[in-house]
C-alpha positions in Angstrom: 11.1 58.8 -57.3 11.3 62.0 -55.3 9.4 65.0 -56.6 9.4 68.6 -55.5 5.8 68.4 -54.4 6.5 65.3 -52.3 9.5 67.1 -50.6 7.3 70.2 -50.1 4.6 68.2 -48.4 7.1 66.3 -46.2 8.7 69.7 -45.2 5.4 71.0 -43.8 4.8 67.7 -41.8 8.0 68.0 -39.9 11.5 66.5 -39.6 10.2 63.0 -39.0 8.4 63.0 -42.4 11.5 64.2 -44.2 13.6 61.5 -42.7 11.0 58.8 -43.5 10.9 60.1 -47.1 14.7 59.9 -47.5 15.0 56.4 -46.0 12.1 55.2 -48.3 13.8 56.4 -51.5 17.5 56.5 -50.8 17.9 53.7 -48.2 18.9 53.7 -44.5 22.7 53.6 -45.5 22.3 57.3 -46.4 21.5 58.3 -42.8 23.3 55.4 -40.9 26.6 54.5 -42.4 27.9 50.8 -42.1 29.8 49.9 -38.9 33.5 50.1 -38.7 35.8 47.0 -38.8 36.5 47.3 -35.1 32.8 47.3 -34.3 32.3 44.3 -36.5 35.1 42.5 -34.7 33.5 43.2 -31.3 30.2 41.9 -32.6 31.7 38.7 -34.0 33.7 38.0 -30.8 30.5 38.5 -28.7 28.7 35.9 -30.9 31.7 33.5 -30.6 31.6 33.9 -26.8 27.9 33.1 -26.8 28.5 30.0 -28.9 31.2 28.8 -26.5 28.8 29.4 -23.5 26.1 27.4 -25.3 28.6 24.6 -26.0 29.6 24.3 -22.4 25.9 24.2 -21.3 25.3 21.4 -23.8 28.3 19.5 -22.5 27.0 19.9 -18.9 23.6 18.7 -20.0 25.1 15.7 -21.7 27.0 14.8 -18.4 23.9 15.2 -16.3 22.0 13.1 -18.7 24.6 10.3 -18.5 24.5 10.4 -14.7 20.7 10.3 -14.7 20.8 7.3 -17.1 23.2 5.5 -14.8 21.1 6.3 -11.7 18.0 5.1 -13.5 19.8 1.9 -14.4 20.7 1.3 -10.8 17.2 2.1 -9.5 15.7 -0.1 -12.1 18.0 -3.0 -11.1 17.2 -2.4 -7.4 13.5 -2.5 -8.1 14.0 -5.7 -9.9 15.9 -7.2 -6.9 13.2 -6.0 -4.5 10.5 -7.4 -6.7 12.3 -10.7 -6.5 12.4 -10.5 -2.8 8.8 -9.7 -2.2 7.9 -13.4 -2.1 10.5 -14.0 0.7 9.4 -13.5 4.4 11.0 -10.7 6.4 13.7 -11.9 8.8 13.2 -11.1 12.4 14.0 -12.6 15.8 11.3 -15.2 15.3 12.7 -16.8 12.2 16.4 -15.9 12.3 19.3 -15.2 14.7 18.6 -11.5 14.7 18.1 -10.0 18.2 14.6 -8.8 19.2 15.9 -5.3 19.3 16.1 -5.3 15.5 12.5 -6.2 15.0 10.3 -3.4 13.5 8.1 -1.9 16.2 4.9 -2.6 14.3 5.8 -6.2 13.2 6.8 -7.9 16.5 5.8 -11.5 16.8 5.5 -12.9 20.3 4.4 -16.4 19.4 6.2 -19.2 21.0 8.5 -21.5 18.9 6.7 -24.5 20.4 3.8 -26.0 18.4 0.2 -26.3 20.0 -0.3 -29.6 21.9 -4.1 -29.4 21.8 -4.4 -29.2 25.6 -6.0 -26.4 27.4 -3.9 -23.6 28.8 -3.0 -23.8 32.5 -2.7 -26.7 34.9 -3.8 -30.0 33.6 -6.1 -32.5 35.2 -4.4 -34.4 38.1 -1.7 -31.7 38.5 -1.0 -31.3 42.3 -1.9 -27.9 43.7 0.6 -25.5 45.2 -1.6 -23.9 47.9 0.7 -22.7 50.7 0.3 -24.6 54.0 0.4 -23.4 57.5 3.7 -23.8 59.3 4.1 -25.8 62.5 6.4 -23.4 64.3 5.3 -19.8 63.7 7.6 -17.0 64.8 5.1 -15.7 67.2 1.6 -16.6 68.4 -1.2 -14.2 69.4 -4.1 -15.5 71.5 -7.6 -14.1 71.2 -9.6 -14.8 74.3 -13.2 -14.0 75.5 -13.6 -12.7 79.0 -17.4 -13.5 79.4 -19.9 -15.9 77.9 -21.8 -14.6 74.9 -25.0 -16.2 76.2 -25.2 -15.6 80.0 -22.4 -13.1 80.4 -20.6 -15.3 83.0 -16.8 -15.1 83.3 -14.8 -17.5 81.2 -11.5 -17.0 83.0 -11.6 -20.4 84.7 -13.7 -22.2 82.1 -12.6 -25.3 80.2 -10.6 -24.9 76.9 -12.5 -27.0 74.3 -10.3 -26.3 71.2 -8.4 -23.7 69.3 -8.6 -22.6 65.7 -5.6 -21.3 63.8 -5.1 -18.7 61.1 -1.7 -17.5 60.1 -0.6 -14.1 58.7 2.5 -13.9 56.6 4.0 -10.4 56.6 7.2 -8.5 56.7 8.7 -7.2 60.0 9.0 -3.5 60.4 11.7 -2.3 58.1 14.1 -0.2 60.1 17.9 0.2 60.1 19.6 -0.6 63.3 22.7 1.2 64.4 25.1 -0.8 66.6 27.8 1.1 68.4 31.0 -0.6 69.2 33.1 0.6 72.1 36.6 -0.6 73.1 37.6 -0.2 76.6 40.9 1.2 77.7 42.0 0.0 81.2 45.0 0.6 83.4 46.6 -2.4 85.1 46.4 -2.0 88.9 49.6 -4.0 89.3 52.0 -2.4 86.8 50.2 0.6 85.6 50.2 -0.6 81.9 47.4 1.0 79.7 45.5 -1.7 77.9 43.2 -1.1 74.9 40.8 -3.6 73.4 40.5 -4.0 69.6 37.6 -3.3 67.3 36.3 -6.2 65.0 38.3 -6.5 61.8 35.4 -5.4 59.7 35.1 -2.1 61.4 37.6 0.2 59.8 36.0 3.6 60.1 34.1 5.7 62.7 30.9 5.1 60.7 30.3 2.5 58.0 27.6 0.3 56.5 27.0 -3.3 57.5 27.2 -6.4 55.2 23.4 -7.0 55.1 22.6 -3.5 53.8 25.5 -3.8 51.3 24.2 -7.2 50.1 20.7 -6.0 49.5 21.8 -2.8 47.7 24.1 -4.9 45.4 21.2 -7.4 44.9 18.8 -4.6 43.8 21.5 -3.1 41.4 23.0 -6.2 39.9 20.3 -8.9 40.0 17.1 -6.9 39.8 18.8 -4.4 37.5 17.4 -1.3 39.2 19.1 2.0 38.2 21.2 3.7 40.9 18.7 6.5 41.4 15.8 4.2 41.8 17.8 2.0 44.2 18.5 5.1 46.3 14.8 6.0 46.3 13.8 2.5 47.3 16.2 2.3 50.2 15.0 5.8 51.3 11.4 4.6 51.2 12.1 1.4 53.1 14.6 2.6 55.7 14.4 6.4 55.6 18.1 6.6 54.6 19.1 7.7 51.2 22.6 6.5 50.2 24.6 8.4 47.5 25.3 6.8 44.1 29.0 6.9 44.8 28.4 4.8 48.0 26.3 2.3 46.1 29.1 2.0 43.4 31.6 1.3 46.2 29.3 -1.5 47.4 29.4 -3.0 43.9 33.2 -2.7 43.6 33.7 -4.3 47.1 31.4 -7.2 46.2 33.1 -7.7 42.8 36.5 -7.9 44.5 35.3 -10.6 46.8 33.9 -12.6 43.9 37.2 -13.1 42.1 37.7 -16.5 43.7 34.1 -17.6 42.8 34.6 -16.4 39.2 37.8 -18.5 39.0 36.0 -21.6 40.2 33.1 -21.0 37.7 35.5 -20.8 34.8 37.3 -23.9 36.0 34.1 -25.9 36.2 32.9 -24.6 32.8 36.1 -25.8 31.2 35.4 -29.3 32.5 31.8 -29.4 31.5 30.8 -31.9 28.7 28.6 -29.3 27.0 28.7 -25.5 27.2 26.6 -22.8 25.5 28.2 -19.5 24.4 26.6 -16.3 23.1 27.2 -12.6 23.0 25.0 -9.5 22.8 25.6 -5.7 22.6 24.9 -3.1 25.2 25.8 0.5 26.1 28.1 0.9 29.1 29.8 4.2 30.2 28.4 5.8 27.0 30.2 3.3 24.8 29.3 0.2 22.8 30.2 -3.0 24.7 29.5 -6.7 24.4 28.3 -9.1 27.1 29.8 -12.5 26.5 28.0 -15.5 28.1 29.3 -19.0 28.8 26.8 -21.3 30.6 25.5 -24.7 31.5 22.3 -25.7 33.2 23.9 -24.8 36.6 26.7 -22.3 35.9 26.7 -19.0 34.1 29.7 -16.7 33.4 29.3 -13.1 32.2 32.0 -10.9 30.9 31.9 -7.4 29.5 34.3 -6.5 26.7 34.7 -3.8 24.1 35.3 -6.4 21.4 33.0 -9.1 20.0 35.4 -11.5 18.3 38.4 -13.6 19.1 40.3 -11.0 21.0 37.6 -10.9 23.7 37.1 -14.7 23.7 40.8 -15.2 24.2 40.9 -12.7 27.1 37.9 -14.4 28.8 39.9 -17.6 28.6 37.2 -20.3 28.7 36.6 -21.4 25.1 40.3 -21.4 24.1 41.0 -24.2 26.7 37.7 -26.0 26.3 37.7 -29.6 24.8 34.0 -30.6 25.1 31.1 -29.7 22.9 30.4 -26.0 22.4 26.8 -25.0 21.4 26.4 -21.7 19.7 24.6 -19.8 16.9 27.2 -20.6 14.2 29.1 -17.4 14.4 32.5 -17.7 12.7 34.5 -16.5 15.7 33.5 -19.6 17.7 34.4 -22.0 15.0 38.0 -20.8 15.0 38.7 -23.0 18.1 39.3 -26.4 16.7 40.3 -28.2 19.9 36.6 -28.7 20.8 33.5 -30.0 19.1 30.8 -27.6 17.8 27.1 -27.9 17.7 24.5 -25.5 16.3 22.0 -24.1 18.8 18.7 -25.9 18.4 16.7 -22.6 18.9 18.6 -20.9 16.2 18.2 -23.9 13.9 14.5 -23.9 14.6 14.2 -20.3 13.7 16.0 -20.8 10.4 13.6 -23.7 9.6 10.6 -21.5 10.4 12.0 -18.9 7.9 12.3 -21.5 5.2 8.9 -22.9 5.9 7.5 -19.3 5.4 9.5 -18.7 2.3 7.7 -21.0 -0.1 5.5 -24.1 -0.3 8.3 -26.1 -1.8 10.6 -25.4 1.2 7.7 -25.9 3.6 7.3 -29.5 2.4 10.6 -30.6 4.2 11.0 -27.8 6.7 7.7 -28.4 8.6 8.4 -32.1 9.2 11.9 -31.3 10.4 10.5 -28.6 12.8 8.1 -31.2 14.2 10.9 -33.8 14.6 13.1 -31.3 16.5 10.3 -30.4 18.9 9.5 -34.1 19.5 13.2 -34.7 20.2 13.3 -31.9 22.7 10.1 -33.2 24.5 11.7 -36.6 24.6 14.9 -35.2 26.1 12.9 -33.2 28.7 11.0 -36.3 29.8 14.1 -38.4 30.0 15.8 -35.6 32.1 12.7 -35.5 34.4 12.9 -39.3 34.9 16.5 -39.1 36.0 18.1 -40.6 32.8 21.5 -39.2 31.8 21.4 -37.4 28.5 25.2 -37.5 28.1 27.1 -40.7 28.7 30.1 -40.5 31.0 33.5 -40.5 29.3 35.2 -43.9 29.3 38.7 -43.9 30.8 41.5 -44.1 28.3 43.2 -47.5 28.1 
């Protein structure tokens, strides 16, 4: 309860003491009246907005939690799948049809698919040597003579020739381009005054051009030895002191390709008549684009074709397999099996790789895969021996009655 003495003492302590005394005995409502209705509404609305904000955050958290649970489920399932695959060997070019370019750089296996024979490496006992023998007719002969006796210093010019000893040197002639100038004569007839002009050879169509031997060697380096254009230019410059342009080399290749159309047609015709052909395809980059090289071959013939497609569209345009009626050996790719007019055989090398994969997969698979691998290699060795002995591996077709 307030007293005069308490108020008096509070008065001398200052305004803060008086305010504290009033709030203590009469309540804060005396100095700070309750808020208005409008202020209360603003306060309530702010609280409601805060509640809505918290609800949205909770909803977003629930959605994120659901996504994380789904991701966790997928990852858990994938881990289980990988755990189940850890016992299986990794597929590469050694045990599958995958190309060597797909092998991991640190896991390349260069072992041969053939099994050890127990014999030492290299030539076997009784194998004939291959030492090169001297030729009977050398291109040139150089004589080395002595002018005087090594004992008494007498002249040997008229002495008896007892024998000669030979050693031969195999080397290249001096590499040098030769330039042949062709001139045609223009003559006036003494009888009638007619001007007569001779003709240049048909192959000479320009004032200066390259000959067939140089063109052939340039195309050989580019297309068979697979040298890049720039390195071919450098090699020709090093050898002959004459550096051709890349455009000139490309012209040589186009000219050669145009002259091989007939040969390509003959190769295709003979492949279509062969009893067995082998087909395959592989990817490459050409003109900065992905292309495919399609191969059709026998032991003596090979046809290459570059195409932007890998499947039936390219095979139809190449026009060998669609008309073939023999036995086609391939890696089992489905595009080849669409041609039902011929027989199909799985490539032995691909089959061998698949068997190796199975033999590496588990002991149970190894029990039957290993003997089959051994049998296949024995069959191949037997076929090689029969071929070397001159036996026919494929019987001739009997004439139809």
